[in-house]
N, C-alpha and C positions, 0 to 999 in steps of 0.2 A: 504494500500500500504506500502511496506517496505521502511524505510528511505533510501535515496540515498547512504549513507555511508555503510549501511548494505548490500544493493543490490550489491554495488561495491565489498565489501569484499567477498560476495558469488561468484560473477563473477570471481574474481581473484583466489579464492580457486578452482573453477572449472577449470580455466586455468592451475593452478599448477598441478591438478590431471591429466589433459590432457598431460602435459609435462612429467609426469612419464612414459608415453608410449613410449617416444622417444627412449629408448634403443632398441626398436624393430627394428628401422631402421638399426642399425648395424648388428643385428642378421639376418635380411632379406637380407642385402647386402652380409653378409658372407655366408648365405645359398645359395644365387644365385651363388656366386663364387665357393663354394664347389660342387654345382651341375654341374657347367660348367666344373670343373676339374675332376668330377666323384670321388671325394674323400669321399663324404658323401651325403645322400639324403637331399633334401631341408627341412628346418624346417617348421612346419605348421604355418600359419598366424592366428592371432586372428579372431574370427568370427565377422561379422557385428552385431550391435544391431538390435532388431526387431522393427525398426521404419518404418511403411508403407510409401513408397516413400521418405524415409529420412526425414519425418516430425517430428519435435521436438517442443513440446509446441506450436503448431499452425502454424509453418512455415517449409517449406522444405529447408534444408540446402545443399549446394553443393560447389564445388570448380572448378574454371577454371584452366586448366593446364598451363596457362601463369605463374601461381604461382610457378610451378615446371619446368620452362623452361630450367633450368640448369641440369635437371635430364632426364633420359631416360623414355620411356613409361612404361617399367617394374618397374622402380624405382618410377614413379608417381603412378602406381597402388598400389604398396606396401605402399606408403605414405598415400593413401586413407584409407587403412586398419588401419594404425597407428592413424589417426585422426578421425576414425569412420565415414567416409563419403561414401555414395553410389551413389550420383549424381555428375557426372563429365562432364565438358565441355572441349573439346580438342582443344588446340592451334595447329597451323600449324606445330610446331616443332615435334608434336606427331602424326599428321595425316594431310597431305596436301590436304585440301578439295578443294582448287581452281584448282590444277593441277595434283593431284594424279589420279590413275585409280579407276574405280568402284571396281575391285577385291581387290585392296589394302585397300580401305575404308571399304569394307564389312568385310575383315579379321580383321581389327582393331575393328569394331563394335562387331563382334563375340567374339573376345578376351575379350573385356570389359564385355560382357554379361556373358561369362563363369566364370568370376571372381566376378559376382554379382553386377557389376556396371551398372548404367543407363547412357546412353549418352544423356544428357539433353541439350547440346548446343555446341558451338564452340568458337574459337577465332574469331576476326572480319574477316569475309569473304568479300572481295571486289567483287562487282557485277557491272561490266561495261556494257555499252550499246552495248553488243556483245552477240548475242544469243548463239553461240557455247560455249563461256566461261561461261556464266551464266548457261546454261543447264548442263554443266559439273559439276559445283558446286552443283546444285540441285540433279543431279543423284548421286553424291558422298554422299551427306547428306542422301539421301534415302537409299543408300546401307549400310551406317553405322548405320542406325536406329536412326538418330538424331531427337530429339523432337522439338527443336527450333534453327533455324539458326540465330546466332548473326552476323549481317552484316552491310555493308556500301554500299548501292546502289548509283551509280552515279545519279545525279539529272535527267538526261535525260533518265535514264534507267527504270523509274517507270512503264511505260506501259508494257514493257517486263517483269519486275520482278513481277508485279501483275498477269500477265497472267501465268507465270510459277508457282507462288504460288498456284494458283487455280488448274493448271494441276497436280501438285505434291501433292496437299493438304498439303503444307508445311508451318508451322508457322515461321514467320520471326520477328526479333527484331532488330531495328536499334539502334546502339550504339552511344551515344554522347561522345565527346572527349575533351570538355573544350575550353578555349580561343584560342588555336592554331589550332583548327579544323575549317576550313573555310566553311565546308558544314553542319555539325551537332554539333555545340558547346554545345547545351543544349537539354533537352527533348522537350522543347517548340518548338524549330526550327524543330526538327525531327517530332513532332506531326503535325505541319502545313503541312509538306510535305506528310503525309500519311493519314490524317484524312478522306479524301474522298475516299480512296482506300479500297480494300477488307479487311475485318476484320482479315484476317490471318496475316496482316502486322501490327506490333506494335512496341513497344519500349523496349530497354534494357537500363534502367536508370543506368548510372555509377554515383554513389552518390558522389564520390570524385571529378570528373571532373565537375559535376553540381555545387557543392559548390564552387569550384575554380573559376568558371565563375562569381559567385555572385548570383546564384539562390538557393533557398532553396530546397533540395531534398525532404523534407517532403511535401512541397506544390506540387511538381511535382508528387510524388507518389499518392497523393489524387486526384489531378486535372485530371490526365490521367489514372486513375485506370482501366478503361475498356480496355485499350490497353497496359498495362504494362505486358510484357510477360517474362522479365528477369530483375534481379537487380544485378549489380556488387557491392558487398559489400567490402568496404575498409575504411581506415582512412588516414588522411593526416595532415601535419603541414604547408602546403603551404598557403600563403596569397591569398586573393581574387585578381584575375587578373594575378597571376603568370603564365608565359608561360610554366613552367615546374613543374610537381607535385613533392612533397616531401613525399612519402608514408611512413607509419609507421604502427606498429601493431594496429589492431582495439582496440579502447579503450584508446589509448595513444595520440590521435591527437585532432583536433579541431571539428570534426563532432559530431552531436547529434545522436549518435547511438541508444540510447534508444527511442528517438522520431521517428526515421525512422522505428524501429521495431514495435512500437506501431501503426504507420500509416499503415504498411503492414498488421498487424492484423485487424485493423479497416476496411480495404477494402476487407478483406477475400482473400488476395492474394494467388493464387494457383500456381504461378510459383516458380522458385527456387531462393533463396537468395544465389547467387554464389560468394564465396569469391575469390577476385582477389588480392593476396598478391604480391606487386611489389617491396618491399624494396630489394635493391641489396645486401647489406652486410648481412652476416650471413647465417645460414642454413634455407632454406625455410620451412622445417618441423617445426622448432622451432617457427617461426613467425606464421605459420598457426595454430599450436596447441594453441598458446597464443590467437590469434584472435578468433578462434572458441570457446575456453573456455570462453572468455569474453562474447561473444554473448549468448552462452548456459546458462551462469550464469544469464544474464539479462532476458532471456526468462523464465527461471525457476522461478526467482523472480517475474516476471510479472504474471505468471500463478497462483502463490500462493496469489497474492495481493487481 
């Protein structure tokens, strides 16, 4: 195994190399503006690497577009090219899964597919005990071609949600949200709610919120391995019990990122490690590039150990 210092240097080097691609954002934005004004044709984007399903050194990497919530859908798609990611989960700002139309959601799904992007998930979709509203969300997810619906079902909606999951053959992942979440603060609470339900219903473990509650994300990943369908990867400097997160670039906070990656590899996790970059200040592309570079460096070092 590589010494921790060497592995970290390798990780940071990878992050730095990733940051070198950042000038592409300006060129992409300029190209879009030129195209809009018909002054010049759009500049070609860099090609995606040939990673099957976005898998790199054993894990599938992706991004949730909550990370790019200040950007448009087109800018978000260009950002995925920049950071070399093909698995994308769409936040409601980029596609309204709860109240949009089937036609709108299908158009977004087709747009992503045409760009070589896989719609692997969503922002948290609320599922109330209301069949019309729930059915609309399921129909929209199917129209978009969504692999896993990241969601928050009302506690009294589980019979309805389980029935629709079977009808649509839709995989669901319940997202935990830390101390301030009165329904699903931790993966443990979410698992207790779904353990007897159809296996299509599982967990989206948010590692930052889990740690902030005081539970170990590594333990949760291993304990609920069979029902972990998504992982929101992030880092934080918030203390245990804090009612508000203090997000930071992955590798710069309190979380044991290496330990979580090792746990995911040990359980042969086949879902997506979905980066959710929530830091408000600064360019989200810079933070994503640094976070992805750090994790890519760790995975590369672990693969060689």
